[in-house]
Legacy VTK file of the C-alpha trace (Angstrom):
# vtk DataFile Version 3.0
C-alpha trace
ASCII
DATASET POLYDATA
POINTS 86 float
-59.715 -14.942 5.559
-61.676 -12.148 6.517
-59.353 -8.798 7.968
-61.775 -6.993 10.602
-61.493 -4.114 8.201
-64.145 -6.053 6.491
-66.418 -5.752 10.215
-67.463 -1.911 9.269
-68.306 -2.056 5.865
-70.719 -5.222 7.314
-71.897 -2.475 9.803
-72.922 -0.552 8.114
-74.779 -2.958 5.529
-76.306 -4.282 9.210
-77.483 -1.184 9.864
-78.783 -0.028 6.299
-80.934 -3.432 6.592
-82.666 -2.465 9.758
-83.024 1.078 8.616
-79.924 3.275 9.958
-80.245 2.363 13.171
-80.405 -0.705 15.200
-78.772 -1.983 18.586
-75.333 -3.914 19.082
-76.868 -6.905 19.260
-79.474 -6.917 15.862
-75.962 -6.536 14.334
-74.272 -8.454 15.739
-77.656 -11.210 14.260
-77.344 -9.753 11.346
-73.098 -10.461 11.065
-73.990 -13.644 11.697
-76.696 -14.389 9.670
-74.843 -13.170 6.820
-71.254 -13.845 7.091
-71.683 -16.769 9.409
-69.175 -18.866 7.027
-66.822 -16.185 6.686
-66.285 -16.065 11.060
-66.027 -19.412 10.325
-63.161 -19.806 8.760
-61.316 -16.245 9.456
-59.199 -17.455 12.503
-58.706 -15.799 15.681
-61.178 -14.124 14.285
-63.816 -15.755 14.995
-63.037 -15.553 18.809
-62.738 -12.210 19.033
-65.848 -11.468 15.957
-68.263 -9.468 18.781
-65.078 -7.558 20.411
-64.054 -6.645 16.883
-67.428 -4.928 15.926
-67.320 -2.627 19.106
-64.236 -1.887 17.341
-65.548 -0.738 14.104
-68.489 1.120 15.277
-65.682 3.101 16.719
-63.432 3.356 13.946
-66.822 4.222 11.685
-67.924 6.984 14.621
-64.517 8.318 14.243
-64.732 8.384 10.463
-68.532 10.119 10.874
-69.880 7.293 9.358
-71.862 6.737 12.465
-73.565 9.070 14.675
-71.694 9.744 17.750
-73.617 9.171 21.109
-72.536 11.404 24.198
-72.482 9.612 27.979
-74.974 6.964 26.730
-73.773 3.587 24.972
-76.785 2.015 25.392
-78.179 4.104 23.083
-78.520 2.178 19.365
-75.992 3.056 16.411
-76.892 4.886 13.468
-75.808 5.875 10.332
-74.641 9.791 10.227
-74.850 11.673 7.507
-71.967 10.558 5.623
-71.795 10.647 1.640
-70.045 7.020 1.951
-73.316 5.557 4.327
-76.036 6.511 0.628
LINES 1 87
86 0 1 2 3 4 5 6 7 8 9 10 11 12 13 14 15 16 17 18 19 20 21 22 23 24 25 26 27 28 29 30 31 32 33 34 35 36 37 38 39 40 41 42 43 44 45 46 47 48 49 50 51 52 53 54 55 56 57 58 59 60 61 62 63 64 65 66 67 68 69 70 71 72 73 74 75 76 77 78 79 80 81 82 83 84 85
């Protein structure tokens, strides 16, 4: 069963697929296209995964893996300069 923590890896993978920067909706589309079966089999997470993707984005920002956005949450998500993103 998929745990919410794996979503952080999936977000990073999606951003890498888009060249390091993408809108949240595109991140979610990428995750759905590549992990639909996993999500469908994830129990309650199936009903909350798009919310959990935003949780993952915040955790990634807190760790420096995503760049912070100040005053404008409509900005695309962008990978930070963390070596973990390489």
